[in-house]
OpenMM code with the backbone's topology and positions (N, CA, C; nanometers):
from openmm import Vec3, app, unit

residues = "MET ALA PHE ASN LYS ASP SER LYS GLN ARG ARG PHE LEU PHE ALA LEU ASP LEU ASP GLY THR LEU LEU ALA ASP SER GLY ALA GLY THR ILE HIS PRO LYS THR GLU GLU ALA ILE LYS ARG ALA VAL LYS GLU GLY HIS ILE VAL SER ILE ILE THR GLY ARG PRO TRP".split()
positions = [
    Vec3(-1.1034, -1.4636, 0.8096),
    Vec3(-1.1063, -1.3553, 0.7168),
    Vec3(-1.2215, -1.3709, 0.6405),
    Vec3(-1.2955, -1.2419, 0.6296),
    Vec3(-1.4214, -1.2576, 0.5707),
    Vec3(-1.4247, -1.1634, 0.4412),
    Vec3(-1.4471, -1.1817, 0.3330),
    Vec3(-1.4443, -1.1187, 0.2119),
    Vec3(-1.6000, -1.0818, 0.1682),
    Vec3(-1.6162, -0.9421, 0.1222),
    Vec3(-1.7484, -0.9034, 0.0877),
    Vec3(-1.7780, -0.9197, -0.0677),
    Vec3(-1.8540, -1.0112, -0.1102),
    Vec3(-1.8809, -1.0208, -0.2389),
    Vec3(-1.9223, -0.9095, -0.3156),
    Vec3(-1.9734, -0.8046, -0.2506),
    Vec3(-2.0470, -0.6822, -0.3053),
    Vec3(-1.9413, -0.5721, -0.2938),
    Vec3(-1.8078, -0.6116, -0.3020),
    Vec3(-1.7112, -0.5042, -0.2637),
    Vec3(-1.6716, -0.4249, -0.3865),
    Vec3(-1.7649, -0.4260, -0.4966),
    Vec3(-1.7368, -0.3407, -0.6211),
    Vec3(-1.5956, -0.3580, -0.6750),
    Vec3(-1.5499, -0.4804, -0.6897),
    Vec3(-1.4192, -0.5074, -0.7391),
    Vec3(-1.2935, -0.4433, -0.6715),
    Vec3(-1.3199, -0.4305, -0.5347),
    Vec3(-1.1977, -0.3689, -0.4495),
    Vec3(-1.1066, -0.4937, -0.4375),
    Vec3(-0.9821, -0.4545, -0.4513),
    Vec3(-0.8784, -0.5729, -0.4506),
    Vec3(-0.7854, -0.5426, -0.3258),
    Vec3(-0.7412, -0.6304, -0.2638),
    Vec3(-0.6451, -0.6126, -0.1599),
    Vec3(-0.5185, -0.6761, -0.1617),
    Vec3(-0.4241, -0.6228, -0.1154),
    Vec3(-0.2848, -0.6922, -0.1178),
    Vec3(-0.2612, -0.7475, 0.0197),
    Vec3(-0.2369, -0.8743, 0.0422),
    Vec3(-0.2260, -0.9486, 0.1690),
    Vec3(-0.0736, -0.9813, 0.1635),
    Vec3(0.0066, -0.9161, 0.2363),
    Vec3(0.1516, -0.9260, 0.2491),
    Vec3(0.1831, -1.0160, 0.3674),
    Vec3(0.2301, -1.1435, 0.3688),
    Vec3(0.2486, -1.2223, 0.4622),
    Vec3(0.4048, -1.2772, 0.4911),
    Vec3(0.4275, -1.2520, 0.6252),
    Vec3(0.5573, -1.2939, 0.6497),
    Vec3(0.5535, -1.4539, 0.6779),
    Vec3(0.6603, -1.5318, 0.6706),
    Vec3(0.6804, -1.6541, 0.6850),
    Vec3(0.6944, -1.7198, 0.8233),
    Vec3(0.8038, -1.6827, 0.8775),
    Vec3(0.8503, -1.7387, 1.0042),
    Vec3(0.7458, -1.6989, 1.1268),
    Vec3(0.6762, -1.7754, 1.1830),
    Vec3(0.5884, -1.7509, 1.2980),
    Vec3(0.4522, -1.6869, 1.2650),
    Vec3(0.4643, -1.6645, 1.1488),
    Vec3(0.3234, -1.5727, 1.1053),
    Vec3(0.2320, -1.6784, 0.9992),
    Vec3(0.2950, -1.6960, 0.8700),
    Vec3(0.2146, -1.7867, 0.7976),
    Vec3(0.2646, -1.9234, 0.8250),
    Vec3(0.3629, -1.9557, 0.8469),
    Vec3(0.4120, -2.1038, 0.8846),
    Vec3(0.3917, -2.1457, 1.0224),
    Vec3(0.3538, -2.2555, 1.0472),
    Vec3(0.3087, -2.2878, 1.1929),
    Vec3(0.4421, -2.2828, 1.2829),
    Vec3(0.4282, -2.2589, 1.4080),
    Vec3(0.5466, -2.2576, 1.4996),
    Vec3(0.5915, -2.3923, 1.5304),
    Vec3(0.5219, -2.4845, 1.4909),
    Vec3(0.5654, -2.6333, 1.5251),
    Vec3(0.6964, -2.6567, 1.4628),
    Vec3(0.7559, -2.5850, 1.3728),
    Vec3(0.8883, -2.6265, 1.3210),
    Vec3(0.8690, -2.7008, 1.2003),
    Vec3(0.7582, -2.7542, 1.1594),
    Vec3(0.7416, -2.8365, 1.0607),
    Vec3(0.7476, -2.7661, 0.9222),
    Vec3(0.7284, -2.6380, 0.9095),
    Vec3(0.7287, -2.5483, 0.8139),
    Vec3(0.5884, -2.5515, 0.7183),
    Vec3(0.4873, -2.5877, 0.7852),
    Vec3(0.3726, -2.6078, 0.7414),
    Vec3(0.2765, -2.4885, 0.7505),
    Vec3(0.1587, -2.4711, 0.6547),
    Vec3(0.0698, -2.3755, 0.6717),
    Vec3(-0.0637, -2.4466, 0.7153),
    Vec3(-0.1190, -2.3891, 0.8255),
    Vec3(-0.2429, -2.4487, 0.8729),
    Vec3(-0.3623, -2.4470, 0.7766),
    Vec3(-0.4192, -2.5502, 0.7540),
    Vec3(-0.5230, -2.5747, 0.6506),
    Vec3(-0.6220, -2.4731, 0.6364),
    Vec3(-0.6505, -2.3962, 0.7681),
    Vec3(-0.7543, -2.3029, 0.7464),
    Vec3(-0.6802, -2.1698, 0.6772),
    Vec3(-0.5657, -2.1501, 0.7196),
    Vec3(-0.4934, -2.0319, 0.6515),
    Vec3(-0.4829, -2.0594, 0.5021),
    Vec3(-0.4498, -2.1856, 0.4640),
    Vec3(-0.4317, -2.1986, 0.3100),
    Vec3(-0.5662, -2.1944, 0.2684),
    Vec3(-0.6720, -2.2313, 0.3146),
    Vec3(-0.8089, -2.2089, 0.2709),
    Vec3(-0.8326, -2.0673, 0.2471),
    Vec3(-0.7970, -1.9976, 0.3412),
    Vec3(-0.8168, -1.8426, 0.3434),
    Vec3(-0.7385, -1.7897, 0.2036),
    Vec3(-0.6129, -1.8178, 0.1954),
    Vec3(-0.5358, -1.7535, 0.0942),
    Vec3(-0.5906, -1.7979, -0.0308),
    Vec3(-0.6224, -1.9156, -0.0620),
    Vec3(-0.6837, -1.9614, -0.1768),
    Vec3(-0.8044, -1.8816, -0.2237),
    Vec3(-0.8883, -1.8747, -0.1269),
    Vec3(-1.0119, -1.7886, -0.1360),
    Vec3(-0.9823, -1.6352, -0.1776),
    Vec3(-0.8974, -1.5900, -0.1004),
    Vec3(-0.8719, -1.4385, -0.1412),
    Vec3(-0.8035, -1.4297, -0.2820),
    Vec3(-0.7184, -1.5287, -0.3253),
    Vec3(-0.6591, -1.5281, -0.4594),
    Vec3(-0.7944, -1.5525, -0.5588),
    Vec3(-0.8790, -1.6413, -0.5416),
    Vec3(-1.0010, -1.6570, -0.6127),
    Vec3(-1.0811, -1.5501, -0.6420),
    Vec3(-1.0878, -1.4562, -0.5370),
    Vec3(-1.1776, -1.3615, -0.5241),
    Vec3(-1.1007, -1.2244, -0.5982),
    Vec3(-0.9804, -1.2541, -0.6378),
    Vec3(-0.9050, -1.1466, -0.7387),
    Vec3(-0.8013, -1.0539, -0.6439),
    Vec3(-0.7878, -1.0983, -0.4987),
    Vec3(-0.7019, -1.0228, -0.4085),
    Vec3(-0.5518, -1.0731, -0.4615),
    Vec3(-0.4533, -0.9982, -0.4104),
    Vec3(-0.3208, -1.0422, -0.4338),
    Vec3(-0.2461, -1.0943, -0.3030),
    Vec3(-0.1938, -1.1959, -0.3009),
    Vec3(-0.1416, -1.2479, -0.1859),
    Vec3(0.0324, -1.2641, -0.2164),
    Vec3(0.1139, -1.1911, -0.1269),
    Vec3(0.2558, -1.1904, -0.1363),
    Vec3(0.3125, -1.2318, -0.0129),
    Vec3(0.4315, -1.2861, -0.0266),
    Vec3(0.5193, -1.3200, 0.0846),
    Vec3(0.6389, -1.1993, 0.1075),
    Vec3(0.6487, -1.1634, 0.2196),
    Vec3(0.7351, -1.0654, 0.2487),
    Vec3(0.8308, -1.1049, 0.3548),
    Vec3(0.9393, -1.0502, 0.3931),
    Vec3(1.0307, -1.0937, 0.5048),
    Vec3(1.1028, -0.9641, 0.5506),
    Vec3(1.1371, -0.9711, 0.6845),
    Vec3(1.2108, -0.8605, 0.7449),
    Vec3(1.3657, -0.8994, 0.7298),
    Vec3(1.4071, -1.0067, 0.6826),
    Vec3(1.5476, -1.0671, 0.6657),
    Vec3(1.6013, -0.9819, 0.5761),
    Vec3(1.7388, -0.9672, 0.5890),
    Vec3(1.8095, -0.8508, 0.5145),
    Vec3(1.8616, -0.9255, 0.3600),
    Vec3(1.8309, -1.0384, 0.3287),
    Vec3(1.8549, -1.1050, 0.2188),
    Vec3(1.7409, -1.1225, 0.1197),
] * unit.nanometer
topology = app.Topology()
chain = topology.addChain("A")
for resn in residues:
    res = topology.addResidue(resn, chain)
    for name in ("N", "CA", "C"):
        topology.addAtom(name, app.Element.getBySymbol(name[0]), res)
């Protein structure tokens, strides 16, 4: 994920699903360290990161 520091304060919403997308497929329920780093960087730069689901609950 590349973020442009000269983006003139543009903010983005990153909507992430959990199962098989954000969480590793290993079944351990963990986030890959590079993914975690990218999320933290996005938030630090003012972007919004949200969890979404396709589940009906």
